[in-house]
C-alpha positions as CSV (number, residue, x, y, z in Angstrom):
1,M,45.9,-49.0,-73.8
2,A,46.4,-47.2,-70.5
3,N,48.8,-49.6,-69.2
4,P,52.0,-50.3,-71.3
5,V,52.5,-53.5,-69.4
6,F,49.2,-55.0,-70.6
7,D,49.7,-53.4,-74.0
8,R,52.9,-55.3,-74.6
9,L,51.3,-58.6,-73.5
10,D,48.3,-58.1,-75.7
11,K,50.5,-57.5,-78.7
12,Q,52.4,-60.7,-78.0
13,I,49.2,-62.6,-77.6
14,A,47.8,-61.2,-80.8
15,K,50.9,-62.4,-82.7
16,G,50.6,-65.8,-81.2
17,D,54.0,-65.6,-79.6
18,Y,52.9,-67.6,-76.6
19,A,50.5,-70.2,-77.9
20,G,50.4,-73.1,-75.5
21,F,50.7,-75.8,-78.3
22,D,51.1,-75.6,-82.0
23,R,51.1,-78.1,-84.8
24,G,54.9,-78.0,-85.2
25,S,55.6,-78.8,-81.6
26,S,52.9,-81.5,-81.5
27,A,54.4,-83.2,-84.6
28,S,57.9,-83.1,-83.3
29,G,56.7,-84.4,-79.9
30,M,55.0,-87.4,-81.6
31,S,58.1,-88.2,-83.6
32,A,60.4,-87.9,-80.7
33,G,58.2,-90.0,-78.5
34,S,57.6,-92.8,-81.0
35,G,60.9,-94.5,-80.0
36,V,60.0,-94.4,-76.3
37,Q,56.5,-95.8,-76.9
38,D,58.1,-98.8,-78.9
39,S,60.1,-99.8,-75.8
40,L,57.0,-99.8,-73.4
41,N,54.7,-102.8,-73.0
42,S,51.0,-102.6,-73.3
43,Q,50.3,-102.1,-69.6
44,Q,52.9,-99.3,-69.3
45,L,51.3,-97.6,-72.3
46,Q,47.9,-97.9,-70.8
47,D,49.1,-96.4,-67.5
48,L,50.7,-93.6,-69.4
49,Y,47.5,-92.8,-71.3
50,N,45.4,-93.0,-68.1
51,Q,47.4,-90.2,-66.5
52,P,45.6,-86.8,-66.3
53,S,46.6,-84.1,-68.7
54,A,49.1,-81.6,-67.4
55,G,47.4,-78.5,-66.2
56,P,48.7,-74.9,-66.3
57,V,50.5,-75.3,-62.9
58,Q,52.4,-78.4,-64.0
59,M,53.3,-76.7,-67.3
60,R,54.3,-73.5,-65.4
61,R,51.8,-71.4,-67.3
62,V,50.1,-68.3,-65.9
63,T,47.0,-69.0,-63.7
64,L,44.6,-66.6,-62.1
65,D,45.8,-67.7,-58.7
66,D,49.3,-66.7,-59.7
67,V,48.2,-63.2,-60.6
68,V,46.1,-62.8,-57.5
69,M,48.8,-63.9,-55.1
70,K,51.5,-61.8,-56.6
71,T,49.1,-58.8,-56.8
72,L,48.4,-59.2,-53.1
73,G,52.1,-59.4,-52.4
74,L,53.0,-56.3,-54.3
75,F,50.0,-54.5,-52.8
76,S,51.2,-55.4,-49.3
77,I,54.5,-53.7,-50.1
78,V,52.7,-50.6,-51.2
79,V,50.7,-50.5,-48.0
80,L,53.6,-51.2,-45.7
81,V,55.9,-48.7,-47.2
82,G,53.1,-46.2,-47.5
83,A,52.3,-46.6,-43.8
84,A,55.9,-46.2,-42.8
85,T,56.2,-43.1,-45.0
86,W,53.0,-41.7,-43.5
87,Y,54.3,-42.1,-40.0
88,Y,57.6,-40.5,-40.9
89,V,56.0,-37.5,-42.6
90,A,53.5,-37.0,-39.7
91,G,56.5,-36.4,-37.4
92,Q,57.9,-33.6,-39.6
93,P,57.2,-29.9,-39.0
94,S,54.5,-28.4,-41.2
95,T,57.1,-26.2,-42.9
96,S,59.5,-29.1,-43.6
97,P,60.3,-29.8,-47.3
98,T,60.5,-33.5,-46.6
99,P,56.9,-34.4,-47.6
100,M,57.3,-32.7,-51.0
101,A,60.7,-34.3,-51.5
102,L,59.3,-37.8,-50.8
103,M,56.3,-37.2,-53.1
104,L,58.6,-36.2,-55.9
105,A,61.0,-39.1,-55.3
106,G,58.1,-41.6,-55.3
107,M,56.5,-40.0,-58.4
108,F,59.5,-39.6,-60.7
109,G,61.3,-42.6,-59.3
110,G,58.3,-44.8,-59.9
111,L,57.8,-43.3,-63.4
112,G,61.4,-44.1,-64.3
113,V,61.3,-47.7,-62.9
114,G,57.9,-48.2,-64.5
115,L,59.1,-47.3,-67.9
116,L,62.1,-49.7,-67.5
117,I,59.7,-52.5,-66.6
118,A,57.3,-51.7,-69.4
119,F,59.9,-51.6,-72.2
120,K,62.4,-54.1,-70.8
121,K,62.5,-57.3,-72.9
122,T,62.9,-59.6,-69.9
123,I,60.9,-59.6,-66.7
124,N,62.9,-58.3,-63.7
125,V,61.2,-59.1,-60.4
126,P,63.5,-56.8,-58.3
127,L,62.5,-53.9,-60.5
128,I,58.8,-54.7,-60.0
129,V,59.3,-54.9,-56.2
130,T,61.2,-51.6,-56.3
131,Y,58.4,-50.0,-58.2
132,A,55.9,-51.1,-55.6
133,A,58.1,-49.6,-52.8
134,L,58.4,-46.3,-54.6
135,E,54.6,-46.2,-55.1
136,G,54.3,-46.8,-51.4
137,V,56.5,-43.7,-50.7
138,L,54.4,-41.6,-53.0
139,V,51.1,-42.8,-51.6
140,G,52.2,-42.5,-48.0
141,A,53.6,-39.0,-48.4
142,I,50.7,-37.5,-50.4
143,S,48.1,-39.2,-48.2
144,E,49.5,-37.7,-45.0
145,V,49.7,-34.3,-46.6
146,F,46.1,-34.5,-47.9
147,N,44.8,-35.9,-44.6
148,Q,46.4,-33.0,-42.6
149,R,44.7,-30.5,-44.8
150,W,41.4,-32.3,-45.4
151,P,40.8,-34.8,-42.5
152,G,39.0,-37.9,-43.5
153,V,39.6,-37.5,-47.3
154,V,42.1,-40.4,-47.4
155,A,39.7,-42.9,-45.8
156,T,37.0,-41.9,-48.3
157,A,39.4,-42.3,-51.2
158,V,40.5,-45.8,-50.0
159,I,36.8,-46.9,-49.7
160,A,36.0,-45.4,-53.1
161,T,38.9,-47.2,-54.7
162,V,38.0,-50.6,-53.2
163,C,34.3,-50.2,-54.1
164,T,35.2,-49.2,-57.7
165,F,37.5,-52.2,-58.1
166,A,34.8,-54.5,-56.8
167,G,32.2,-52.9,-59.0
168,M,34.3,-53.0,-62.2
169,L,35.2,-56.7,-61.5
170,L,31.5,-57.6,-61.0
171,G,30.5,-55.6,-64.1
172,Y,33.2,-57.3,-66.2
173,K,32.4,-60.8,-65.0
174,T,28.6,-60.4,-65.6
175,G,29.1,-58.9,-69.0
176,L,27.7,-55.5,-68.1
177,I,31.1,-53.9,-68.9
178,K,32.6,-55.2,-72.1
179,V,36.0,-54.7,-73.6
180,T,36.3,-54.9,-77.3
181,D,39.1,-54.1,-79.8
182,K,37.3,-50.9,-80.7
183,S,37.0,-49.8,-77.1
184,R,40.6,-50.5,-76.6
185,R,41.6,-48.3,-79.5
186,I,39.3,-45.5,-78.3
187,F,40.6,-45.8,-74.8
188,G,44.2,-45.8,-76.0
189,M,43.8,-42.5,-77.8
190,A,41.9,-41.0,-74.8
191,I,44.6,-42.1,-72.3
192,M,47.4,-40.7,-74.4
193,G,45.6,-37.3,-74.5
194,Y,45.0,-37.4,-70.8
195,L,48.7,-38.4,-70.1
196,L,50.0,-35.4,-72.2
197,F,47.5,-33.1,-70.4
198,G,48.6,-34.5,-67.1
199,L,52.2,-33.6,-67.7
200,V,51.4,-30.1,-68.8
201,N,49.0,-29.7,-65.9
202,L,51.7,-30.8,-63.5
203,V,54.1,-28.1,-64.7
204,A,51.3,-25.6,-64.5
205,A,50.5,-26.6,-60.9
206,F,54.2,-26.1,-59.9
207,M,54.0,-22.7,-61.4
208,G,51.0,-21.8,-59.2
209,V,48.2,-22.1,-61.8
210,G,44.9,-22.8,-60.1
211,E,46.4,-22.2,-56.6
212,G,48.6,-25.2,-57.1
213,W,45.9,-27.5,-58.5
214,G,46.7,-26.8,-62.2
215,F,44.1,-26.0,-64.8
216,G,40.6,-25.6,-63.5
217,G,41.7,-25.2,-59.9
218,T,39.0,-26.3,-57.5
219,G,36.1,-25.0,-59.6
220,F,33.7,-26.9,-61.8
221,M,36.3,-27.4,-64.6
222,G,38.8,-28.8,-62.1
223,I,36.3,-31.2,-60.7
224,A,35.3,-32.3,-64.2
225,I,38.9,-33.0,-65.0
226,S,39.2,-35.2,-61.9
227,V,35.9,-37.0,-62.7
228,L,37.4,-37.8,-66.2
229,G,40.5,-39.1,-64.6
230,V,38.5,-41.4,-62.2
231,G,36.5,-42.6,-65.2
232,L,39.5,-43.5,-67.3
233,A,41.3,-45.2,-64.4
234,S,38.1,-47.2,-63.7
235,Y,37.7,-48.4,-67.2
236,S,41.4,-49.3,-67.2
237,L,40.6,-51.9,-64.6
238,A,38.2,-53.6,-67.0
239,I,40.8,-53.7,-69.7
240,D,43.3,-55.1,-67.1
241,F,40.8,-57.9,-66.2
242,D,40.3,-58.7,-69.9
243,S,44.1,-58.8,-70.5
244,V,44.6,-61.2,-67.6
245,D,41.9,-63.5,-69.0
246,R,43.6,-63.4,-72.4
247,A,47.0,-64.1,-70.9
248,V,45.6,-67.2,-69.1
249,K,43.9,-68.5,-72.2
250,A,47.0,-68.0,-74.3
251,Q,49.0,-70.0,-71.7
252,L,51.7,-67.4,-71.2
253,P,54.7,-68.6,-69.1
254,E,54.2,-68.4,-65.4
255,K,56.8,-65.6,-64.9
256,Y,54.4,-63.2,-66.7
257,S,52.2,-63.3,-63.6
258,W,54.6,-60.9,-62.1
259,L,54.1,-58.5,-64.9
260,L,50.4,-58.8,-64.8
261,A,50.4,-58.2,-61.0
262,H,52.6,-55.1,-61.5
263,G,50.0,-53.8,-64.1
264,F,47.2,-54.0,-61.5
265,I,49.3,-52.0,-59.0
266,V,49.9,-49.3,-61.6
267,T,46.1,-49.0,-62.2
268,L,45.1,-49.2,-58.5
269,V,47.5,-46.5,-57.4
270,W,46.4,-44.3,-60.3
271,L,42.7,-44.8,-59.4
272,Y,43.4,-44.0,-55.7
273,L,45.3,-40.8,-56.5
274,E,42.5,-39.6,-58.9
275,F,39.9,-40.2,-56.2
276,L,42.1,-38.4,-53.7
277,R,42.4,-35.3,-55.9
278,L,38.7,-35.4,-56.8
279,L,37.6,-35.5,-53.1
280,A,40.1,-32.8,-52.0
281,R,38.9,-30.5,-54.8
282,M,35.3,-31.0,-53.7
283,R,36.2,-30.3,-50.1
284,Q,38.2,-27.2,-51.1
């Protein structure tokens, strides 16, 4: 999968690590409760049976509302930190190394924290919040730099990202876009190849290949590479939607809503940056 956060959750769901109820727990619950039931009169038993079943909220299981609210919270951090970084970078001289320093800090800092979150056995909310802040630094710095060179490209990238998110959600919910085990495997191989290429391309860009754009430059090949990146990031959203559905159905503990929300931030920032590069290349 594209997102190691969702990849880890999917593996746990597939193993049945977070089944809401199993036979063993049901049997033990019945045996433990038999003594309590013996001490209740018929009216008390009837009142007990008439109570509604506990839902995901009462059982502290993941719900869609949990994921949505935490995603909005993390997204707000990205936007606020990004706006502050934009304002700070805009006040720097054009020859200042500050924008590049902030971009590198956000990029590599976010990468390091993201790997910690993805492979850490426990869920660490401060790390997740820190990642959102670092992504805000990256997004704010790179957006201001791109907007100075290609005015209007940032607004177009934002609109494209929002429309793509809405379109992928609609396509997934209506069944037009399907996620299967086979598509996950194919996508996983494709994204690993794209990740390796991206790292090599980043080094090439710093070395001046393609006038700082990396392989393909701003020609047809460079635009084709960016289109591929947008396509992969877009389909990653569909896989993210499917992973959230599976997590809710598997009744994962409520704390995993933080991890799911973090996964959406990873994909959304990736999609936005791919759109930004594509539009800038076309303008160039």
